[in-house]
N, C-alpha and C positions, 0 to 999 in steps of 0.2 A: 504495502498499500503507501502509497504514495504522500508527504505532509499534506500534502494537501488536501486529503482526504481523509485525512486525524485527524485534523483544522471543522474539519467539515461536518463529523460524526457528530451526532445526535443522542444527549445521555438518553439511557432507559429509561421508563415507565415510575424503575421506584430509583433513579436514578434523581428524576428531576420530584419526588416529594424529598427521599433524605435529604437531601443536600442541602433544602430550608431549614427541618428545622434542627437535621445538628449541628449550621448558624448562629441558628437563635439560640439553640442549646447551653454553644458555647461564646457565648457575650450575656448572658441574661448568665449562665455562673462568674466570668470574668467582674460582670461591675457588681453580684452577692460578692464577690470573692478582697469586693476596693469601701464596701458598707460596712459603719465604723459603725456595728451592737453599739450598745449601753448593756453596763452592766448589772448583773442581776438584781443585785439592792436598789438601785432604781427604775429598772420594769416593775421588782418590789411593790413600794410606793405608788406609780402613777401605774399600778393594776386599783390597789385599793382603794387612790384618792379618786377615782373611779366611779368603783363602787360604790365606794363614799354619801359617792352627792348620786348618786345614780338613787339609793335609798333615800335617800330623804329626800331630793325633786318627786318623787311616785307614794311619799309623803302628805308634805304634803298636798299636789296636787289630789289624792281623799281628802281631804277632812277638809278639804275646800271645794269639792265634790259633794262632800257627804253635808257638808254645809250650805249650797247652791240647793244644793237638790230638797235641805230643809225649809230653805223660805220659798220653794217656787210652791213645793206639795200644805205649808201652813198657810199661800197667798190663795192656792185656792181651790180648799177645804171652803175657809173663810166664809162668811159670807159676801159678796160683791158691793168698793167703795171704792169712795175717791183716789183714797190713798192703795189699797189697795192693786189697782190696774192703772195708776201714776209709775204703783212701781217696777210692773212685770213693764208699764213698756219705754221706759225709765233703762232699765235692764239690758232690753233685745234692742235700745240702741245706744249702747252702750257697745252691744259682742257686734253687730252689727259692724259699729265705727272703729273698734280696733281691726275685726276682723279686710278693710280695707284697705286700711293702714298695712295692715301687717302682710296683702297680698298686690301695694301699689311697687311698683316698679323701683330698686334705686337709683337714682342720679351722682 
């Protein structure tokens, strides 16, 4: 075979699939060797902070949900008065305004 025929030879189907996979794997392993991994105590401290904040926020949101539920059920069970209707309207409007401001695109 001449040099020109060797240069024009196409890779097989298996080679065309495995070559990119090997390259990505090699590059990924090279990047992982250069990563500065944190020490175990540092990871433990950060994980403890994340878990504590998650538990505290869960408890706070649970208590807030319970209080708002009691407020709404208390207002709905009582005879409709102007005050209870006004409170419901204000709360619903506040929620709508908060949702609109939260969903607004940041500039």
